[in-house]
LUMKOL-658879 format. One line per 4 residues: their letters; for each residue x, y, z of C-alpha. Coordinates in nm, 2 decimals, padded with zeros to 4 digits, always signed. Example, Ala and Ser with C-alpha at 12.3 -4.5 7.8 and 13.67 -1.06 7.14 Angstrom:
// residues 2
AS> +01.23:-00.45:+00.78 ~ +01.37:-00.11:+00.71 .
This chain:
// residues 521
XXXX> -07.54:-01.43:-00.19 ~ -07.48:-01.06:-00.18 ~ -07.13:-00.93:-00.25 ~ -06.99:-00.65:-00.04 .
XXXX> -06.76:-00.38:-00.17 ~ -06.59:-00.14:+00.07 ~ -06.44:+00.18:-00.09 ~ -06.20:+00.37:+00.13 .
XXXX> -06.17:+00.73:+00.05 ~ -06.42:+00.99:-00.10 ~ -06.33:+01.27:-00.34 ~ -06.38:+01.24:-00.71 .
XXXX> -06.23:+00.89:-00.75 ~ -06.41:+00.73:-00.46 ~ -06.75:+00.87:-00.53 ~ -06.73:+00.83:-00.90 .
XXXX> -06.64:+00.46:-00.85 ~ -06.93:+00.42:-00.61 ~ -07.17:+00.58:-00.85 ~ -07.05:+00.36:-01.14 .
XXXX> -07.05:+00.03:-00.95 ~ -07.39:+00.11:-00.80 ~ -07.53:+00.17:-01.14 ~ -07.37:-00.12:-01.32 .
XXXX> -07.36:-00.39:-01.05 ~ -07.60:-00.33:-00.77 ~ -07.93:-00.32:-00.97 ~ -08.25:-00.16:-00.86 .
XXXX> -08.30:-00.38:-00.55 ~ -07.94:-00.36:-00.44 ~ -07.94:-00.74:-00.37 ~ -07.65:-00.85:-00.58 .
XXXX> -07.39:-00.60:-00.44 ~ -07.38:-00.39:-00.13 ~ -07.14:-00.09:-00.16 ~ -07.01:+00.10:+00.15 .
XXXX> -06.78:+00.40:+00.12 ~ -06.57:+00.50:+00.42 ~ -06.48:+00.87:+00.41 ~ -06.26:+01.04:+00.67 .
XXXX> -06.36:+01.38:+00.78 ~ -06.00:+01.42:+00.93 ~ -05.82:+01.36:+00.60 ~ -05.86:+01.63:+00.34 .
XXXX> -05.90:+01.56:-00.03 ~ -05.67:+01.70:-00.30 ~ -05.95:+01.91:-00.45 ~ -05.78:+02.08:-00.74 .
XXXX> -05.85:+01.83:-01.02 ~ -06.09:+02.08:-01.20 ~ -06.04:+01.97:-01.56 ~ -06.17:+01.66:-01.75 .
XXXX> -06.16:+01.48:-02.08 ~ -06.46:+01.42:-02.31 ~ -06.50:+01.07:-02.19 ~ -06.65:+01.22:-01.87 .
XXXX> -06.98:+01.28:-02.06 ~ -07.03:+00.91:-02.13 ~ -06.95:+00.83:-01.77 ~ -07.19:+01.09:-01.62 .
XXXX> -07.47:+00.99:-01.86 ~ -07.42:+00.62:-01.78 ~ -07.45:+00.68:-01.40 ~ -07.77:+00.89:-01.46 .
XXXX> -07.65:+01.23:-01.34 ~ -07.85:+01.53:-01.48 ~ -07.62:+01.77:-01.67 ~ -07.80:+02.08:-01.56 .
XXXX> -07.75:+01.97:-01.19 ~ -07.38:+01.94:-01.27 ~ -07.37:+02.30:-01.39 ~ -07.57:+02.43:-01.10 .
XXXX> -07.42:+02.23:-00.81 ~ -07.06:+02.19:-00.92 ~ -06.99:+02.54:-01.06 ~ -06.93:+02.36:-01.39 .
XXXX> -06.84:+02.52:-01.72 ~ -06.77:+02.37:-02.06 ~ -06.42:+02.28:-02.17 ~ -06.35:+02.24:-02.55 .
XXXX> -05.98:+02.18:-02.54 ~ -05.65:+02.34:-02.43 ~ -05.47:+02.65:-02.54 ~ -05.10:+02.61:-02.52 .
XXXX> -04.90:+02.93:-02.49 ~ -04.52:+02.97:-02.50 ~ -04.45:+02.60:-02.52 ~ -04.27:+02.62:-02.85 .
XXXX> -04.09:+02.94:-02.79 ~ -04.01:+03.16:-02.48 ~ -04.21:+03.48:-02.48 ~ -03.88:+03.67:-02.53 .
XXXX> -03.84:+03.50:-02.86 ~ -04.21:+03.50:-02.98 ~ -04.46:+03.65:-02.74 ~ -04.75:+03.54:-02.96 .
XXXX> -04.65:+03.17:-02.96 ~ -04.96:+02.95:-02.90 ~ -05.16:+02.66:-03.04 ~ -05.47:+02.47:-02.96 .
XXXX> -05.56:+02.11:-02.88 ~ -05.93:+02.10:-02.95 ~ -06.15:+01.81:-02.85 ~ -06.33:+01.80:-03.18 .
XXXX> -06.19:+01.54:-03.42 ~ -06.08:+01.69:-03.75 ~ -06.39:+01.73:-03.96 ~ -06.41:+01.57:-04.30 .
XXXX> -06.71:+01.53:-04.52 ~ -06.54:+01.33:-04.79 ~ -06.31:+01.03:-04.79 ~ -06.01:+01.26:-04.85 .
XXXX> -05.74:+01.26:-04.58 ~ -05.68:+01.63:-04.54 ~ -05.36:+01.62:-04.32 ~ -05.11:+01.54:-04.60 .
XXXX> -05.25:+01.83:-04.80 ~ -05.22:+02.06:-04.51 ~ -04.86:+01.95:-04.47 ~ -04.81:+02.05:-04.84 .
XXXX> -04.95:+02.40:-04.77 ~ -05.29:+02.37:-04.93 ~ -05.46:+02.54:-04.63 ~ -05.22:+02.84:-04.65 .
XXXX> -05.09:+02.96:-04.31 ~ -05.37:+02.83:-04.10 ~ -05.25:+02.60:-03.82 ~ -05.38:+02.24:-03.83 .
XXXX> -05.63:+02.28:-03.55 ~ -05.79:+02.58:-03.73 ~ -05.77:+02.43:-04.08 ~ -05.93:+02.10:-03.97 .
XXXX> -06.21:+02.19:-03.73 ~ -06.44:+02.47:-03.65 ~ -06.37:+02.44:-03.27 ~ -06.07:+02.66:-03.25 .
XXXX> -06.27:+02.96:-03.38 ~ -06.55:+02.87:-03.13 ~ -06.30:+02.86:-02.84 ~ -06.14:+03.18:-02.94 .
XXXX> -06.48:+03.36:-02.94 ~ -06.56:+03.21:-02.60 ~ -06.87:+03.04:-02.73 ~ -07.02:+02.73:-02.59 .
XXXX> -07.01:+02.38:-02.76 ~ -07.39:+02.33:-02.76 ~ -07.73:+02.50:-02.75 ~ -07.98:+02.52:-02.46 .
XXXX> -08.21:+02.26:-02.64 ~ -07.94:+02.00:-02.70 ~ -07.98:+01.67:-02.50 ~ -07.78:+01.60:-02.19 .
XXXX> -07.42:+01.53:-02.27 ~ -07.46:+01.59:-02.65 ~ -07.39:+01.88:-02.88 ~ -07.24:+01.96:-03.22 .
XXXX> -06.89:+02.00:-03.07 ~ -06.71:+01.76:-02.84 ~ -06.66:+01.89:-02.49 ~ -06.57:+01.81:-02.13 .
XXXX> -06.60:+02.02:-01.82 ~ -06.42:+02.25:-01.57 ~ -06.58:+02.23:-01.22 ~ -06.51:+02.29:-00.86 .
XXXX> -06.35:+01.95:-00.76 ~ -06.48:+01.96:-00.40 ~ -06.84:+02.05:-00.51 ~ -06.82:+01.78:-00.78 .
XXXX> -06.73:+01.52:-00.52 ~ -07.03:+01.63:-00.31 ~ -07.26:+01.60:-00.62 ~ -07.13:+01.25:-00.68 .
XXXX> -07.18:+01.17:-00.31 ~ -07.54:+01.27:-00.31 ~ -07.60:+01.08:-00.63 ~ -07.43:+00.76:-00.50 .
XXXX> -07.63:+00.77:-00.17 ~ -07.94:+00.81:-00.38 ~ -07.83:+00.49:-00.56 ~ -07.81:+00.29:-00.23 .
XXXX> -07.44:+00.34:-00.14 ~ -07.39:+00.35:+00.23 ~ -07.16:+00.62:+00.36 ~ -06.96:+00.58:+00.68 .
XXXX> -06.78:+00.88:+00.82 ~ -06.47:+00.73:+00.98 ~ -06.10:+00.70:+00.95 ~ -05.94:+00.36:+00.88 .
XXXX> -05.67:+00.31:+01.14 ~ -05.57:-00.05:+01.06 ~ -05.57:-00.29:+00.76 ~ -05.56:-00.65:+00.88 .
XXXX> -05.42:-00.90:+00.64 ~ -05.50:-01.27:+00.61 ~ -05.24:-01.54:+00.59 ~ -05.24:-01.54:+00.21 .
XXXX> -05.17:-01.16:+00.20 ~ -05.52:-01.05:+00.11 ~ -05.71:-00.80:+00.32 ~ -05.90:-00.97:+00.60 .
XXXX> -06.07:-00.66:+00.75 ~ -06.04:-00.29:+00.80 ~ -06.06:-00.13:+01.14 ~ -06.23:+00.21:+01.17 .
XXXX> -06.17:+00.44:+01.46 ~ -06.54:+00.47:+01.52 ~ -06.71:+00.19:+01.33 ~ -06.47:-00.09:+01.43 .
XXXX> -06.42:-00.39:+01.20 ~ -06.53:-00.38:+00.84 ~ -06.52:-00.69:+00.61 ~ -06.59:-00.71:+00.25 .
XXXX> -06.54:-00.93:-00.06 ~ -06.36:-00.66:-00.24 ~ -06.18:-00.35:-00.11 ~ -06.12:-00.04:-00.33 .
XXXX> -05.84:+00.20:-00.24 ~ -05.93:+00.56:-00.32 ~ -05.71:+00.70:-00.04 ~ -05.51:+00.92:-00.29 .
XXXX> -05.14:+00.95:-00.27 ~ -05.14:+00.78:+00.07 ~ -05.24:+00.46:-00.10 ~ -05.32:+00.32:+00.24 .
XXXX> -05.44:-00.02:+00.13 ~ -05.26:-00.10:-00.20 ~ -04.93:+00.06:-00.11 ~ -04.89:+00.08:+00.27 .
XXXX> -05.06:-00.26:+00.35 ~ -05.02:-00.47:+00.04 ~ -04.68:-00.32:-00.06 ~ -04.76:-00.28:-00.43 .
XXXX> -04.46:-00.10:-00.58 ~ -04.48:+00.24:-00.73 ~ -04.28:+00.28:-01.06 ~ -04.16:+00.64:-01.11 .
XXXX> -04.12:+00.81:-01.44 ~ -03.96:+01.13:-01.32 ~ -03.66:+01.06:-01.54 ~ -03.90:+01.15:-01.83 .
XXXX> -04.15:+01.38:-01.67 ~ -03.97:+01.62:-01.43 ~ -04.27:+01.82:-01.29 ~ -04.34:+01.70:-00.93 .
XXXX> -04.50:+02.00:-00.75 ~ -04.78:+02.24:-00.80 ~ -04.89:+02.56:-00.63 ~ -05.27:+02.63:-00.67 .
XXXX> -05.48:+02.93:-00.60 ~ -05.84:+03.05:-00.66 ~ -05.89:+03.39:-00.81 ~ -06.22:+03.59:-00.84 .
XXXX> -06.32:+03.75:-01.16 ~ -06.26:+04.12:-01.19 ~ -06.63:+04.15:-01.29 ~ -06.91:+03.91:-01.21 .
XXXX> -07.01:+03.89:-01.58 ~ -06.66:+03.85:-01.71 ~ -06.63:+03.62:-02.01 ~ -06.56:+03.25:-01.93 .
XXXX> -06.29:+03.08:-02.14 ~ -06.41:+02.75:-02.28 ~ -06.07:+02.59:-02.28 ~ -05.79:+02.53:-02.03 .
XXXX> -05.52:+02.79:-02.07 ~ -05.18:+02.62:-02.03 ~ -04.88:+02.87:-02.04 ~ -04.53:+02.74:-02.03 .
XXXX> -04.31:+02.91:-01.77 ~ -03.94:+02.89:-01.70 ~ -03.95:+02.56:-01.51 ~ -04.30:+02.42:-01.58 .
XXXX> -04.64:+02.56:-01.68 ~ -04.94:+02.74:-01.54 ~ -05.30:+02.62:-01.57 ~ -05.58:+02.87:-01.59 .
XXXX> -05.94:+02.73:-01.56 ~ -06.25:+02.94:-01.58 ~ -06.54:+02.84:-01.35 ~ -06.86:+03.04:-01.31 .
XXXX> -06.76:+03.26:-01.02 ~ -06.38:+03.22:-01.01 ~ -06.07:+03.10:-01.19 ~ -05.86:+02.81:-01.07 .
XXXX> -05.49:+02.89:-01.14 ~ -05.18:+02.69:-01.06 ~ -04.81:+02.65:-01.14 ~ -04.68:+02.29:-01.21 .
XXXX> -04.31:+02.28:-01.18 ~ -03.99:+02.07:-01.13 ~ -03.83:+02.08:-00.79 ~ -03.51:+01.96:-00.96 .
XXXX> -03.49:+02.29:-01.15 ~ -03.64:+02.55:-00.91 ~ -03.75:+02.60:-00.55 ~ -04.09:+02.67:-00.39 .
XXXX> -04.01:+03.04:-00.33 ~ -03.92:+03.11:-00.69 ~ -04.23:+02.91:-00.80 ~ -04.45:+03.13:-00.59 .
XXXX> -04.30:+03.44:-00.76 ~ -04.38:+03.30:-01.10 ~ -04.73:+03.22:-01.00 ~ -04.78:+03.56:-00.85 .
XXXX> -04.65:+03.72:-01.16 ~ -04.90:+03.53:-01.37 ~ -05.18:+03.61:-01.14 ~ -05.09:+03.97:-01.12 .
XXXX> -05.09:+03.96:-00.74 ~ -04.81:+04.01:-00.48 ~ -04.68:+03.69:-00.34 ~ -04.80:+03.77:+00.01 .
XXXX> -05.16:+03.80:-00.12 ~ -05.17:+03.46:-00.29 ~ -05.15:+03.20:-00.01 ~ -05.12:+02.91:-00.26 .
XXXX> -05.17:+02.55:-00.17 ~ -04.86:+02.33:-00.22 ~ -04.90:+01.98:-00.37 ~ -04.63:+01.73:-00.41 .
XXXX> -04.65:+01.44:-00.65 ~ -04.44:+01.21:-00.86 ~ -04.51:+01.10:-01.22 ~ -04.57:+00.72:-01.23 .
XXXX> -04.80:+00.44:-01.15 ~ -04.83:+00.10:-00.97 ~ -04.80:-00.18:-01.22 ~ -05.00:-00.40:-00.98 .
XXXX> -05.32:-00.19:-00.92 ~ -05.53:-00.50:-00.83 ~ -05.36:-00.73:-00.57 ~ -05.55:-01.01:-00.41 .
XXXX> -05.89:-00.86:-00.31 ~ -05.78:-00.49:-00.33 ~ -05.81:-00.26:-00.63 ~ -05.65:+00.09:-00.64 .
XXXX> -05.84:+00.36:-00.83 ~ -05.74:+00.72:-00.86 ~ -05.42:+00.87:-00.72 ~ -05.35:+00.56:-00.52 .
XXXX> -05.30:+00.38:-00.85 ~ -05.09:+00.64:-01.02 ~ -05.06:+00.99:-01.15 ~ -04.89:+01.13:-01.45 .
XXXX> -04.94:+01.51:-01.42 ~ -05.23:+01.74:-01.47 ~ -05.14:+01.86:-01.83 ~ -05.41:+01.68:-02.02 .
XXXX> -05.65:+01.61:-01.74 ~ -05.59:+01.24:-01.74 ~ -05.64:+01.19:-01.36 ~ -06.02:+01.16:-01.36 .
XXXX> -06.00:+00.98:-01.69 ~ -05.80:+00.70:-01.54 ~ -06.06:+00.67:-01.26 ~ -06.34:+00.64:-01.52 .
XXXX> -06.16:+00.37:-01.71 ~ -06.07:+00.18:-01.39 ~ -06.43:+00.18:-01.27 ~ -06.55:+00.06:-01.62 .
XXXX> -06.30:-00.23:-01.63 ~ -06.37:-00.33:-01.27 ~ -06.74:-00.35:-01.34 ~ -06.67:-00.58:-01.63 .
XXXX> -06.41:-00.80:-01.44 ~ -06.60:-00.81:-01.12 ~ -06.51:-01.15:-00.96 ~ -06.87:-01.28:-00.91 .
XXXX> -06.74:-01.64:-00.87 ~ -06.42:-01.56:-00.68 ~ -06.18:-01.54:-00.97 ~ -05.97:-01.27:-00.82 .
XXXX> -05.63:-01.37:-00.96 ~ -05.76:-01.40:-01.31 ~ -05.95:-01.07:-01.30 ~ -05.65:-00.90:-01.14 .
XXXX> -05.41:-01.01:-01.41 ~ -05.64:-00.88:-01.68 ~ -05.71:-00.55:-01.50 ~ -05.34:-00.49:-01.43 .
XXXX> -05.24:-00.55:-01.79 ~ -05.51:-00.32:-01.92 ~ -05.42:-00.03:-01.68 ~ -05.04:-00.07:-01.73 .
XXXX> -05.07:-00.02:-02.11 ~ -05.29:+00.28:-02.07 ~ -05.06:+00.46:-01.82 ~ -04.75:+00.38:-02.02 .
XXXX> -04.90:+00.51:-02.34 ~ -05.01:+00.83:-02.18 ~ -04.66:+00.90:-02.05 ~ -04.53:+00.92:-02.41 .
XXXX> -04.81:+01.15:-02.51 ~ -04.74:+01.39:-02.22 ~ -04.37:+01.39:-02.29 ~ -04.44:+01.48:-02.65 .
XXXX> -04.55:+01.83:-02.53 ~ -04.21:+01.89:-02.37 ~ -03.96:+01.73:-02.59 ~ -04.05:+01.92:-02.90 .
XXXX> -04.01:+02.26:-02.74 ~ -03.74:+02.49:-02.89 ~ -03.70:+02.69:-02.57 ~ -03.35:+02.75:-02.46 .
XXXX> -03.41:+02.99:-02.17 ~ -03.37:+02.74:-01.88 ~ -03.21:+02.40:-01.81 ~ -03.56:+02.26:-01.76 .
XXXX> -03.65:+02.29:-02.12 ~ -03.31:+02.18:-02.24 ~ -03.33:+01.87:-02.02 ~ -03.67:+01.79:-02.16 .
XXXX> -03.53:+01.77:-02.51 ~ -03.23:+01.55:-02.41 ~ -03.25:+01.21:-02.57 ~ -03.19:+01.04:-02.23 .
XXXX> -03.53:+01.18:-02.11 ~ -03.73:+01.04:-02.41 ~ -03.85:+00.68:-02.41 ~ -03.74:+00.45:-02.70 .
XXXX> -04.10:+00.41:-02.80 ~ -04.15:+00.79:-02.84 ~ -03.82:+00.82:-03.02 ~ -03.93:+00.56:-03.27 .
XXXX> -04.26:+00.74:-03.33 ~ -04.09:+01.07:-03.39 ~ -03.86:+00.91:-03.64 ~ -04.15:+00.75:-03.82 .
XXXX> -04.34:+01.08:-03.83 ~ -04.05:+01.25:-04.01 ~ -04.19:+01.10:-04.33 ~ -04.55:+01.03:-04.26 .
XXXX> -04.80:+01.18:-04.02 ~ -04.95:+01.00:-03.72 ~ -05.23:+00.76:-03.82 ~ -05.44:+00.48:-03.67 .
XXXX> -05.14:+00.25:-03.71 ~ -04.96:+00.44:-03.43 ~ -05.23:+00.40:-03.16 ~ -05.38:+00.11:-02.98 .
XXXX> -05.75:+00.18:-03.00 ~ -05.82:-00.07:-02.72 ~ -05.59:+00.09:-02.47 ~ -05.51:+00.45:-02.57 .
XXXX> -05.69:+00.75:-02.42 ~ -05.55:+00.97:-02.70 ~ -05.60:+00.88:-03.06 ~ -05.41:+00.98:-03.37 .
XXXX> -05.58:+01.32:-03.40 ~ -05.48:+01.41:-03.04 ~ -05.11:+01.33:-03.13 ~ -05.15:+01.54:-03.45 .
XXXX> -05.27:+01.85:-03.28 ~ -04.97:+01.85:-03.04 ~ -04.71:+01.74:-03.29 ~ -04.80:+02.01:-03.55 .
XXXX> -04.89:+02.27:-03.29 ~ -04.53:+02.24:-03.17 ~ -04.40:+02.29:-03.52 ~ -04.29:+01.94:-03.60 .
XXXX> -04.19:+01.89:-03.96 ~ -04.31:+01.59:-04.16 ~ -04.14:+01.57:-04.50 ~ -04.39:+01.44:-04.77 .
XXXX> -04.16:+01.50:-05.06 ~ -04.15:+01.13:-05.16 ~ -04.53:+01.09:-05.14 ~ -04.62:+01.43:-05.30 .
XXXX> -04.67:+01.29:-05.65 ~ -04.94:+01.05:-05.52 ~ -05.13:+01.33:-05.36 ~ -05.34:+01.42:-05.66 .
XXXX> -05.64:+01.58:-05.51 ~ -05.51:+01.93:-05.41 ~ -05.81:+02.11:-05.56 ~ -06.06:+01.89:-05.36 .
XXXX> -05.85:+01.95:-05.04 ~ -05.86:+02.33:-05.09 ~ -06.24:+02.31:-05.13 ~ -06.27:+02.11:-04.81 .
XXXX> -06.05:+02.36:-04.62 ~ -06.26:+02.65:-04.75 ~ -06.58:+02.46:-04.65 ~ -06.45:+02.41:-04.29 .
XXXX> -06.36:+02.78:-04.27 ~ -06.71:+02.87:-04.38 ~ -06.86:+02.63:-04.12 ~ -06.65:+02.81:-03.86 .
XXXX> -06.80:+03.14:-03.96 ~ -07.14:+03.00:-03.94 ~ -07.08:+02.84:-03.60 ~ -07.00:+03.18:-03.46 .
XXXX> -07.35:+03.30:-03.57 ~ -07.54:+03.02:-03.39 ~ -07.33:+02.90:-03.09 ~ -07.41:+03.10:-02.78 .
XXXX> -07.18:+03.30:-02.56 ~ -07.03:+03.06:-02.30 ~ -07.13:+03.26:-01.99 ~ -07.48:+03.33:-02.13 .
XXXX> -07.54:+02.96:-02.18 ~ -07.42:+02.87:-01.83 ~ -07.65:+03.14:-01.68 ~ -07.94:+03.01:-01.88 .
XXXX> -07.88:+02.65:-01.77 ~ -07.86:+02.77:-01.41 ~ -08.20:+02.94:-01.44 ~ -08.40:+02.69:-01.64 .
XXXX> -08.20:+02.38:-01.72 ~ -08.16:+02.24:-02.06 ~ -08.49:+02.28:-02.25 ~ -08.63:+01.95:-02.37 .
XXXX> -08.80:+01.97:-02.71 ~ -09.17:+01.90:-02.69 ~ -09.27:+01.56:-02.82 ~ -09.42:+01.56:-03.16 .
XXXX> -09.80:+01.54:-03.16 ~ -09.96:+01.24:-03.33 ~ -10.20:+01.34:-03.60 ~ -10.56:+01.28:-03.52 .
X> -10.78:+01.09:-03.76 .
């Protein structure tokens, strides 16, 4: 018997979920599962989630989306990490303050753990991100992470994407429909509940009653199904993460052939931070800030100063959000995916990442035999841990700041705004660096290397005095650091200019190596 899934809401979360479930559940004849997506043309989408995390490559490859089509149709560019400016010190104290969070895991060609030797100064003055990987040098030179003849979603350096969120949603929509997903353009006006509290039916303004075995809520912050109808409670973490608003604008390049940054540029401001994302034909720029510490008018002034435009020329879009998530994201026969499930903040581009994870887990827990409660318990436990762990990681960026210029930064360092789990980690790391012992590889989006890049980029001090006598391979470590520096110099001779690669992909796609000829006898 065919199972019917109804997804309410389009955008990135809705269409990505549709693509993934169609690929993993429906099968080529679409007999096992029928998927319908109801998308309102009267309700806009958020449309500013333009950054992603490297996991997106595995997801897009799995659903069968062509990488060149992504570049052409979604205005996509490559993202190799994040450049953080003025997070440690205010520009009045140190105008050159910055560090990188690259996506490439620290490179090692021996069994030697280099981080302790870096902490002892064996790499000289080089920051950890530069000493341990070639990617910082590649990012600074605005080079791409791969060559034109590398396979789809693969390259020598780890990467994600920047893209036009609206265009990306349209790419996913076309792909999903090609996979057999049925699209209904309608607005859901009523959610009818059964006596046991499950959803009995949805009522569309034009399509009438819609029934399904499973309903997926991708209605964004409205959470029309999981929140409004099923009353799943939202748990706020605004006592730890203060930012709750954003102003977003789109800025053209001064020249059509301007270099494209291959990282997100995050610049700390007086009461939050700005993002700066380079697409092919424009930049996406926004200011994320705390309404407890400033107002919208002042925020617009900060954004206009960063953009170099008068406030009356910006016309930014205002977005309101709250850091937190629903601990029950699967209730009865309804699953929330995307913003309806939760949102931390856009700092490390976790929003789309959570949608990817939720779709993957749902595909594995799909209640073929009607085991909804069992599947829901496992799904909720999995997602709760992931959200909770990410909150500590995001807070790490704020609580290590040495800025004193505003109450926003002072409040972020206050012990009362730091979770007990993060406090414990920071205490442990005073005498040993983050390792695999500190992460849950089954539930953490960010592994120990991600924590290391932020921790030491922010100037955290780990005292290895007690361990120093056991670190007996300083000469080998110095050779390894020198080898990485040499590899970085070589990378700059072979990795193409970021815009040049994008232009080439748009013209001719990725070039597939010709198959090797079999020798004739």
